[in-house]
Each structure stands twice: as structure tokens, then as C-alpha cells.
C-alpha positions as CSV (number, residue, x, y, z in Angstrom):
1,M,89.9,-55.7,-125.7
2,P,92.2,-53.7,-123.5
3,R,94.5,-55.7,-121.3
4,T,93.9,-53.5,-118.2
5,L,91.7,-55.3,-115.7
6,P,88.8,-53.4,-114.0
7,A,89.8,-51.3,-111.0
8,A,88.9,-52.3,-107.5
9,A,85.4,-51.3,-106.4
10,L,84.6,-53.3,-103.3
11,L,86.2,-53.5,-99.9
12,L,87.1,-56.8,-98.3
13,L,84.4,-58.0,-96.0
14,A,85.4,-58.4,-92.3
15,A,85.4,-61.9,-91.1
16,A,82.5,-62.6,-88.7
17,A,84.2,-65.0,-86.3
18,P,86.1,-63.5,-83.4
19,R,89.9,-63.5,-83.5
20,A,91.7,-65.8,-81.1
21,V,93.5,-64.2,-78.2
22,A,97.2,-63.8,-79.1
23,Q,99.5,-66.1,-77.1
24,P,103.3,-66.4,-77.1
25,V,104.8,-69.4,-78.9
26,V,107.6,-71.5,-77.4
27,F,109.9,-73.1,-79.9
28,P,112.1,-76.1,-79.3
29,A,115.9,-75.5,-79.5
30,T,118.0,-76.7,-82.3
31,P,121.7,-77.5,-81.8
32,G,123.5,-74.2,-81.2
33,A,120.2,-72.2,-81.4
34,R,118.8,-69.9,-78.7
35,T,115.1,-69.3,-78.5
36,S,113.1,-66.2,-77.6
37,G,110.0,-64.4,-78.9
38,S,110.0,-62.5,-82.1
39,P,107.4,-60.2,-83.8
40,A,106.4,-63.1,-86.2
41,A,105.7,-65.3,-83.1
42,D,103.6,-62.8,-81.2
43,T,100.4,-64.3,-82.5
44,L,99.8,-68.0,-82.7
45,R,97.6,-67.4,-85.8
46,P,99.0,-64.4,-87.6
47,F,96.3,-64.6,-90.3
48,G,93.4,-65.6,-88.0
49,T,91.5,-68.8,-87.6
50,Q,90.9,-71.2,-90.5
51,R,87.3,-70.0,-90.7
52,E,88.4,-66.4,-91.0
53,Q,91.0,-67.2,-93.6
54,A,88.4,-69.2,-95.6
55,A,86.0,-66.2,-95.5
56,R,88.6,-63.9,-97.0
57,M,89.6,-66.5,-99.7
58,Q,85.9,-67.0,-100.7
59,R,85.5,-63.3,-101.2
60,W,88.6,-63.2,-103.4
61,L,87.1,-66.0,-105.5
62,E,83.9,-64.2,-105.9
63,L,85.7,-61.0,-107.0
64,R,87.9,-63.1,-109.4
65,M,84.8,-64.5,-111.1
66,E,83.0,-61.2,-111.2
67,R,85.8,-58.9,-112.4
68,T,88.7,-60.8,-113.9
69,L,87.1,-63.7,-115.7
70,P,84.8,-61.6,-117.9
71,A,87.6,-59.2,-118.8
72,L,89.9,-62.0,-119.8
73,M,87.3,-64.0,-121.8
74,R,86.3,-60.9,-123.7
75,R,90.0,-59.9,-124.3
76,D,90.6,-63.3,-125.9
77,K,87.2,-63.4,-127.6
78,V,86.3,-66.6,-125.8
79,D,82.5,-67.1,-125.5
80,M,82.7,-70.6,-123.9
81,W,85.4,-72.1,-121.8
82,V,85.1,-75.8,-120.7
83,V,87.2,-77.1,-117.9
84,P,86.7,-80.9,-117.2
85,M,88.7,-82.7,-114.4
86,R,88.5,-85.7,-112.2
87,E,89.2,-86.3,-108.5
88,Y,93.0,-86.1,-107.8
89,N,93.8,-85.2,-111.4
90,E,92.7,-81.5,-111.1
91,D,93.4,-78.9,-113.7
92,P,95.9,-76.3,-112.5
93,V,93.2,-73.6,-112.7
94,F,91.2,-75.6,-110.0
95,R,92.6,-73.7,-107.1
96,V,91.6,-70.3,-108.5
97,I,88.0,-71.3,-109.5
98,T,86.9,-73.2,-106.5
99,A,86.1,-72.5,-102.8
100,P,88.8,-72.8,-100.1
101,T,86.7,-75.5,-98.5
102,T,87.0,-77.7,-101.7
103,F,90.1,-79.8,-101.7
104,A,89.6,-82.0,-104.8
105,A,87.2,-82.3,-107.8
106,R,84.2,-84.6,-107.3
107,R,84.4,-87.9,-109.3
108,R,84.3,-85.7,-112.4
109,T,83.5,-82.0,-112.5
110,I,83.0,-80.1,-115.7
111,Y,83.1,-76.3,-115.2
112,V,81.5,-74.4,-118.1
113,F,81.8,-70.6,-118.5
114,F,79.6,-68.9,-121.1
115,D,79.5,-65.2,-122.0
116,R,75.9,-64.0,-122.2
117,G,77.0,-60.4,-123.0
118,A,75.2,-57.9,-120.8
119,E,73.9,-60.6,-118.5
120,G,77.5,-61.5,-117.6
121,I,79.4,-64.8,-117.6
122,E,77.2,-67.8,-116.9
123,R,79.0,-70.3,-114.6
124,I,77.9,-74.0,-114.5
125,A,79.3,-77.0,-112.7
126,L,78.3,-80.3,-114.2
127,G,79.2,-82.4,-111.1
128,G,80.4,-81.2,-107.8
129,T,78.9,-78.3,-105.8
130,S,78.2,-74.6,-106.4
131,Q,81.4,-73.5,-104.6
132,G,79.5,-71.2,-102.4
133,N,77.0,-70.1,-105.0
134,V,79.7,-69.2,-107.5
135,F,78.4,-71.8,-110.0
136,K,75.0,-73.2,-110.8
137,A,75.5,-76.9,-109.8
138,V,73.7,-79.3,-112.2
139,R,72.7,-82.7,-110.7
140,S,71.2,-85.8,-112.2
141,T,67.5,-86.4,-112.6
142,K,68.0,-89.9,-111.1
143,A,66.1,-90.1,-107.8
144,V,67.8,-91.3,-104.6
145,A,65.6,-92.7,-101.8
146,A,67.6,-91.1,-99.0
147,P,71.1,-89.7,-98.4
148,A,73.7,-92.2,-97.5
149,A,74.9,-92.2,-93.9
150,G,77.7,-89.7,-93.5
151,S,76.9,-87.9,-96.8
152,R,77.7,-84.2,-97.0
153,G,74.3,-83.1,-98.0
154,A,70.6,-84.0,-98.1
155,E,70.1,-84.0,-101.8
156,R,67.4,-86.4,-103.1
157,T,68.9,-86.7,-106.6
158,A,72.1,-88.4,-107.6
159,E,75.3,-86.6,-108.7
160,L,76.1,-86.4,-112.4
161,W,78.7,-89.0,-113.1
162,G,80.4,-90.9,-116.0
163,D,79.4,-90.6,-119.6
164,D,76.1,-88.9,-118.6
165,Q,78.2,-85.8,-117.9
166,W,79.4,-85.6,-121.4
167,A,75.8,-85.9,-122.7
168,V,74.8,-83.1,-120.4
169,L,77.7,-81.0,-121.6
170,K,76.7,-81.5,-125.2
171,Q,73.2,-80.4,-124.3
172,V,74.6,-77.3,-122.6
173,I,76.6,-76.5,-125.7
174,E,73.8,-77.0,-128.2
175,E,71.5,-74.8,-126.2
176,R,74.1,-72.0,-126.2
177,Q,75.6,-72.4,-129.7
178,P,79.1,-71.0,-128.9
179,R,81.3,-69.8,-131.8
180,T,84.3,-71.6,-130.2
181,I,84.9,-73.9,-127.2
182,A,88.1,-73.1,-125.4
183,V,89.9,-75.9,-123.4
184,N,93.1,-76.0,-121.5
185,T,95.7,-77.5,-123.8
186,S,99.2,-76.0,-124.2
187,R,102.7,-77.2,-125.1
188,T,104.2,-74.1,-123.5
189,F,102.4,-73.4,-120.2
190,A,101.7,-76.1,-117.6
191,F,99.0,-73.8,-116.1
192,A,97.1,-74.0,-119.5
193,D,97.5,-77.7,-120.1
194,G,95.2,-79.2,-117.5
195,L,92.9,-81.2,-119.9
196,S,94.1,-84.8,-119.5
197,S,94.1,-87.1,-122.6
198,G,91.4,-89.3,-121.2
199,E,89.1,-86.3,-120.6
200,R,89.8,-84.8,-124.0
201,D,89.0,-88.1,-125.7
202,G,85.8,-88.6,-123.8
203,M,84.6,-85.1,-124.4
204,L,85.4,-85.0,-128.2
205,Q,83.8,-88.4,-128.7
206,A,80.6,-87.3,-127.0
207,L,80.4,-83.9,-128.7
208,G,80.8,-85.3,-132.2
209,P,82.8,-83.9,-135.2
210,A,80.9,-80.7,-135.7
211,W,81.4,-79.4,-132.1
212,A,84.9,-80.9,-131.9
213,A,85.9,-78.8,-134.8
214,K,85.2,-75.7,-132.7
215,V,87.5,-76.7,-129.8
216,V,90.5,-74.3,-129.5
217,P,93.2,-73.7,-126.8
218,A,92.5,-71.3,-124.0
219,E,96.1,-70.7,-123.3
220,A,96.4,-67.0,-122.4
221,L,93.0,-67.1,-120.6
222,A,94.0,-69.9,-118.3
223,V,97.5,-68.5,-117.6
224,D,96.3,-65.0,-116.8
225,L,93.3,-66.1,-114.7
226,V,95.8,-67.9,-112.5
227,A,98.2,-65.0,-112.5
228,A,95.7,-62.2,-111.8
229,R,95.3,-61.1,-108.2
230,Q,92.6,-58.9,-106.7
231,P,93.5,-55.6,-105.0
232,E,91.8,-56.9,-101.9
233,E,94.5,-59.6,-101.7
234,E,97.4,-57.1,-101.5
235,E,97.2,-56.5,-97.8
236,A,97.4,-60.2,-97.1
237,F,100.4,-60.5,-99.4
238,R,102.1,-57.6,-97.6
239,D,101.6,-59.4,-94.3
240,L,102.8,-62.7,-95.6
241,N,106.0,-61.0,-96.7
242,R,106.3,-59.2,-93.3
243,V,106.2,-62.6,-91.6
244,A,108.8,-64.0,-93.9
245,W,111.1,-61.0,-93.2
246,E,110.6,-61.4,-89.4
247,I,111.4,-65.1,-89.5
248,I,114.5,-64.5,-91.6
249,A,115.6,-61.7,-89.2
250,E,115.4,-64.0,-86.3
251,A,117.0,-66.9,-88.1
252,F,120.0,-64.7,-89.0
253,S,120.6,-63.5,-85.5
254,N,122.2,-64.7,-82.2
255,R,118.8,-65.9,-81.1
256,V,119.3,-68.8,-83.5
257,I,123.0,-68.8,-84.5
258,T,126.0,-69.3,-82.3
259,P,129.1,-68.9,-84.3
260,G,131.4,-71.9,-84.2
261,V,128.5,-74.2,-83.1
262,T,125.4,-73.8,-85.3
263,R,125.3,-75.5,-88.7
264,T,123.4,-74.3,-91.7
265,E,120.9,-77.2,-91.6
266,D,120.1,-76.2,-87.9
267,V,119.0,-72.9,-89.2
268,V,117.0,-74.4,-92.1
269,W,115.1,-76.7,-89.8
270,W,114.5,-73.9,-87.3
271,M,112.8,-71.9,-90.1
272,R,110.7,-74.9,-91.1
273,Q,109.7,-75.5,-87.4
274,R,108.9,-71.8,-86.9
275,L,106.4,-71.9,-89.8
276,S,104.8,-75.1,-88.5
277,D,104.4,-73.7,-85.0
278,L,102.7,-70.6,-86.4
279,G,100.2,-72.7,-88.3
280,L,101.8,-71.8,-91.6
281,A,103.4,-73.8,-94.5
282,T,105.9,-73.4,-97.3
283,W,106.1,-74.5,-100.9
284,F,109.7,-75.5,-100.9
285,Q,112.4,-76.5,-98.4
286,P,114.3,-73.4,-97.2
287,S,118.0,-73.2,-97.8
288,V,120.9,-71.5,-96.0
289,E,124.3,-71.1,-97.7
290,V,127.7,-69.8,-96.7
291,Q,130.3,-67.8,-98.5
292,R,133.7,-67.6,-96.7
293,Q,136.9,-65.8,-97.4
294,F,139.2,-68.1,-99.4
295,G,136.5,-70.7,-99.0
296,S,135.1,-72.2,-102.2
297,P,131.8,-74.2,-101.9
298,E,133.8,-77.4,-102.0
299,L,136.0,-76.2,-99.1
300,V,133.1,-74.9,-97.1
301,G,131.3,-78.2,-97.6
302,L,127.8,-79.4,-97.1
303,N,126.1,-78.3,-93.9
304,P,129.1,-76.3,-92.6
305,V,129.4,-74.9,-89.1
306,I,128.7,-71.2,-89.4
307,Q,131.9,-69.2,-88.5
308,R,132.7,-65.6,-87.8
309,G,133.3,-63.7,-91.0
310,D,130.9,-65.8,-93.0
311,V,128.4,-64.3,-95.5
312,L,125.1,-66.0,-95.2
313,H,122.3,-66.4,-97.7
314,C,118.8,-67.9,-97.4
315,D,116.0,-68.7,-99.7
316,F,112.6,-68.9,-97.9
317,G,108.9,-68.9,-98.7
318,V,105.7,-68.6,-96.7
319,T,102.4,-70.2,-97.7
320,A,99.0,-69.1,-96.3
321,L,95.6,-67.9,-97.5
322,G,96.2,-69.8,-100.8
323,L,99.1,-67.4,-101.4
324,N,102.9,-67.8,-101.5
325,T,106.0,-65.6,-101.0
326,D,109.6,-66.1,-102.1
327,T,112.4,-64.2,-100.3
328,Q,116.2,-64.3,-100.5
329,H,118.2,-62.3,-98.0
330,M,121.9,-61.9,-97.1
331,G,123.5,-62.0,-93.6
332,Y,126.9,-61.5,-92.1
333,V,128.6,-62.9,-89.0
334,L,130.8,-60.3,-87.4
335,R,134.4,-61.1,-86.6
336,E,135.7,-60.5,-83.2
337,G,136.2,-56.8,-82.8
338,E,134.1,-55.9,-85.8
339,T,131.1,-53.6,-85.3
340,A,129.9,-53.3,-88.9
341,V,129.9,-55.2,-92.2
342,P,133.1,-54.6,-94.3
343,A,132.6,-51.9,-96.9
344,G,133.3,-54.3,-99.8
345,L,130.5,-56.5,-98.7
346,Q,128.2,-53.6,-98.4
347,K,129.1,-52.6,-101.9
348,A,128.2,-56.1,-103.1
349,L,124.7,-55.8,-101.5
350,A,124.3,-52.3,-103.0
351,A,125.1,-53.8,-106.5
352,S,122.2,-56.3,-106.2
353,N,120.0,-53.5,-104.9
354,R,120.8,-51.5,-108.0
355,L,120.0,-54.5,-110.2
356,Q,116.6,-54.8,-108.4
357,D,116.0,-51.1,-109.3
358,L,116.7,-51.7,-113.0
359,T,114.6,-54.8,-113.1
360,V,111.6,-53.2,-111.4
361,A,111.9,-50.2,-113.8
362,A,111.7,-52.5,-116.8
363,L,108.7,-54.5,-115.4
364,R,105.7,-53.0,-117.2
365,P,102.3,-54.4,-118.2
366,G,102.1,-55.0,-121.9
367,R,105.8,-56.0,-122.2
368,T,106.8,-59.6,-122.6
369,G,109.1,-61.2,-120.0
370,N,111.9,-61.4,-122.6
371,E,111.5,-57.7,-123.3
372,V,111.8,-56.9,-119.5
373,L,114.9,-59.2,-119.3
374,A,116.6,-57.6,-122.2
375,E,116.0,-54.1,-120.9
376,A,117.2,-54.9,-117.4
377,L,120.4,-56.6,-118.6
378,K,121.1,-53.8,-121.0
379,Q,121.0,-51.2,-118.2
380,M,122.9,-53.6,-115.9
381,R,125.8,-53.9,-118.3
382,A,125.8,-50.1,-119.0
383,E,126.4,-49.6,-115.3
384,G,129.1,-52.2,-115.0
385,I,127.2,-54.7,-112.8
386,D,128.1,-58.4,-113.2
387,G,124.8,-60.1,-112.6
388,T,122.0,-62.3,-113.8
389,V,118.2,-61.9,-113.6
390,Y,115.7,-64.8,-113.3
391,S,112.5,-63.3,-111.9
392,H,109.1,-65.0,-112.0
393,P,105.4,-64.5,-111.2
394,I,104.1,-65.5,-107.8
395,G,100.8,-65.7,-106.1
396,A,98.6,-68.8,-106.1
397,H,101.8,-70.7,-106.9
398,G,105.4,-70.1,-105.9
399,H,106.7,-70.2,-109.4
400,G,103.5,-68.7,-110.7
401,A,101.6,-68.3,-113.9
402,G,102.7,-65.7,-116.4
403,A,105.7,-64.4,-118.2
404,L,109.2,-65.5,-117.0
405,V,111.8,-62.8,-116.8
406,G,114.8,-65.0,-117.5
407,L,116.1,-68.2,-116.0
408,W,119.5,-68.4,-114.3
409,D,120.8,-70.4,-117.3
410,Y,118.7,-68.6,-120.0
411,Q,119.9,-65.0,-120.0
412,D,119.2,-64.5,-123.7
413,G,115.4,-65.0,-123.1
414,V,113.2,-67.9,-122.4
415,P,111.4,-69.2,-125.6
416,G,107.6,-69.5,-125.1
417,R,107.3,-68.8,-121.4
418,G,109.2,-65.6,-121.7
419,D,107.1,-64.4,-124.7
420,H,103.9,-64.1,-122.7
421,R,102.8,-60.5,-121.8
422,I,102.7,-59.1,-118.3
423,I,99.2,-57.9,-117.1
424,P,98.2,-55.4,-114.5
425,G,97.1,-56.9,-111.2
426,M,99.7,-59.6,-110.9
427,W,102.7,-60.2,-108.6
428,Y,106.4,-61.0,-109.2
429,S,109.4,-62.2,-107.3
430,I,112.3,-60.0,-108.3
431,E,115.0,-62.7,-108.2
432,L,118.5,-62.0,-109.3
433,Q,122.2,-61.8,-108.2
434,A,125.2,-59.5,-108.6
435,T,128.7,-60.7,-108.1
436,T,131.3,-58.2,-106.8
437,P,135.0,-58.4,-105.9
438,V,135.5,-57.6,-102.2
439,P,138.9,-55.8,-101.4
440,E,138.8,-57.0,-97.7
441,W,138.7,-60.5,-99.0
442,G,141.6,-60.1,-101.4
443,N,139.2,-59.2,-104.2
444,Q,137.5,-62.5,-103.9
445,R,134.2,-62.3,-105.7
446,V,131.1,-62.4,-103.5
447,R,127.6,-63.3,-104.9
448,S,124.8,-61.2,-103.5
449,A,121.6,-63.0,-104.4
450,Q,118.4,-61.3,-103.5
451,E,114.7,-62.0,-104.0
452,E,111.8,-59.7,-103.0
453,D,108.1,-59.8,-104.0
454,V,106.5,-56.9,-105.8
455,I,102.9,-56.0,-106.6
456,I,101.8,-54.7,-110.0
457,D,98.5,-53.0,-109.2
458,A,95.4,-52.6,-111.3
459,A,96.8,-49.4,-112.8
460,G,100.1,-51.0,-113.7
461,R,102.2,-49.4,-111.0
462,V,104.9,-51.5,-109.4
463,R,105.8,-51.4,-105.7
464,W,107.5,-53.7,-103.2
465,A,105.0,-56.0,-101.4
466,F,106.6,-55.2,-98.1
467,G,110.1,-53.8,-98.7
468,R,113.5,-54.8,-99.9
469,Q,116.7,-55.6,-97.9
470,A,119.3,-52.8,-98.1
471,T,121.4,-53.8,-95.1
472,F,122.8,-57.2,-94.0
473,H,121.2,-59.2,-91.2
474,L,123.9,-59.3,-88.5
475,V,125.0,-62.2,-86.3
476,R,127.2,-60.6,-83.5
């Protein structure tokens, strides 16, 4: 089957609930920090209420099941995919096949996907709920007199539970007679290795040797279902990146940093607090680092006071709507009398910008991550840039599912995880660094590390999710 996913055909449904009136947000001061409004703080809920967000996420789930799942199952010739999991030991694919109002599996939930050809993909949940009518939820035939106090529903039959679920699974399989039964086991990808040993043992024992012999890994299917994004998600991803940029711009300004007073950890915790006050989250602790003329990391020390003439670097991510961003930007603290960044530092940033161009040019659907890495590094060396590339998929996870394009310590390719192929309709963090001697610093080498998110659309075209930094953030 072709690797290209179906093109977008439906528009995102508008959320029915009214948007809250925008209100300014007041943030507590950190040592050496000054507070004021910023574009990112103009709205208390930049992505709407929880109800509005859930409506958007539910629609994306429906589109994923209608468009992407059939294409991937048929590409990999999978006619049945079985995904069992237990509460608090969920499979990594859980978050991309369940509703935003579901936070954990029920007791045990066995999701079954079966290709009925022209009728589409049948979706069954043996245990748990329908996830907003995405699955047909199968319950036990055991009668229950009345719902328990505080129960979530008014069902009069018990939930499927325990070994009975494996018996029902065997019945489902025997009725459908699949050629193979794909399950999530992998020694390469965590995203495709969600079947726990206990669940595997229970399932195989219940199915018996004849059906157990038809069990195969669903490796590429699981990875790419997690990796694939819908066109309707792209606007939200752009807005998440915009908020990340706005928070970084404020963090690397005199509104937060007072040279000679503010420490790097003050800025880190300001960024964390800004996210919390906006009702947002992150998937990793932000970081802020300093490069200083004639100052090695050891001389600068941990949590240094930010001084004039310092080069700043941050690594920052925003989490909302079940999506994640990953951004690294550079800043500069002007010396007394300076009105612009020294030309040598501007050249360092330009070198990492050029390496971004080379990496994006090499990033094409159908290529493996290792092929993209080799092409980008070949062009980098031809242009005399001293750098490294370590880019990764992003989306439902920060370090997302899909092909790795290098690791900082694996510049000859990443065995296994770099051999996977890039698909249309996925997103990447273009993460890299270029190191350049700076004449104004006595030819001291300065590392310009940048990271910006890109969208690979359904047609395979690559574009920046929001933009890319081409000038330093300035602290005056």
C-alpha cells in the first residue's frame, strides 16, 4: 500500500461552549525579575476551556480512527490488531486511541481492530467504554440488580473482567478468522512494545496454540499511528509554538532579567510558573544556560548570575490539547554601550540557521531517519559548518514516535530507531547545534543550539510550525 495518508477532507468542528472572557494575568516576582503583561498572558485560557479543548481532541480522535488507522493497517497488511492493557499499565498507544475524558484503562480493556474491507475497520472494546462511540463496547451478560452508588453509568450488566475477557476475545477472533493477529511487541520501539508479559501470557494461554501461532508484531503500525497527526491539528500546534515563543521572548528580556542580579534558575522557574498560571503544562523541566567570554562551564558554574555580555540559551516545551512542543532559542545580554549583538555572535546564529535549512531540506517522507542524518551532515561538512544534528519526532509525546534523525552522541546513525521511515502527516523538532569561533571573544568557540518544530503535511511538504529564530533575544 502507498505510504501517503489520505488528504484532509473535513473541517474542525467549532466548540459549542462559549469562550471565557480574556483577563490579564498577574505573575509573582522572582528574584531579580520584573513582571508585566505579554502576548502569551493576554488570555487566561489561550486554548479555551477544558470542555472546548476536549471537543477538539475528540474530533481529532475520530479522524485518526476514520482516516489514519485504515490506511496504516492496510499498508502493513494487518487484518486484526489486538491491544490489551490494564489500569495504570496502559499501552503507549492508549493516548491516541482513547477519548480525552479517559485517563486510564478500566480494570482490563482489550481493544480489537478488524479490517472488514469495504465496510471499514471494526473497532471493539472488550471492557471499558465506547470512547465517545469510537468503539463498540462489549459488556458481560451477568446481570446487576442496580448501579452502585456513585457509579459512572446506569448499566444493568456487569463489566467484562478477568479471564472472561480472554474467552470473549477468543470468540471474537474465531468469528472473524483473521489471517494474523498483530500485537504490540518490539525490541526497538517503546511505542510498539506495550503488551506486558502478564497480558501476553494470559492471552496466548486462552487463545490456544493454533491462534497463538498467528500472533505477529505490529511494530510499524503502532509507531506510525502514534506519530501521525491530522491536518486539523496543525492550527493548534502552530498556536502552541506561538505561546512557547512568546514566553521565551519575555523570559529573555528585561521584564524578567536584571543583569548582575537574576540567576538562571530564577528564569527557569519564572517560565514554569508562567505555564502554570496560563493553565498549561510542560513535559520536561526548562533549562537556561550561559556562555561567557573566557568562561568555561566550570568557571561559569551552576545557576550563575546572568551578567552583561552573556550568551543565553534555553530549552523549553509547552503541553496542551494532548500535544507537545520543543523549542531552543538563543539570547544575548548587551554590554554597557552596546546597541546590537556582536557580528561574530550573529554569524554563529546564522550557522545554526543554515544547518536548520540543510536538515529540513533532507527531511522527506519515505526516507529513513539515518538517511536524513547522513544527507544533512554531508551538506553541513561541504559548507564548512561544525555542528551536530539530533532531531526527533514530536506530537502526542515530546520525544515522539517515529524515525530518529541522529542523537547527539550517535552522528553515524541510530541503529533500529533511525532505520524507520518518515511518513507524511507527522511533526518533527529540528534540533541541532553549530559551533563557531567568535572574533570579538578572541576566537572563543560559541555553541548556537537551536530547536524549532516543523510540520510535514499530508502531501509531504515541510514547513515551520510557527517560525524559526533568526535574531537573538536581547536583554538590554
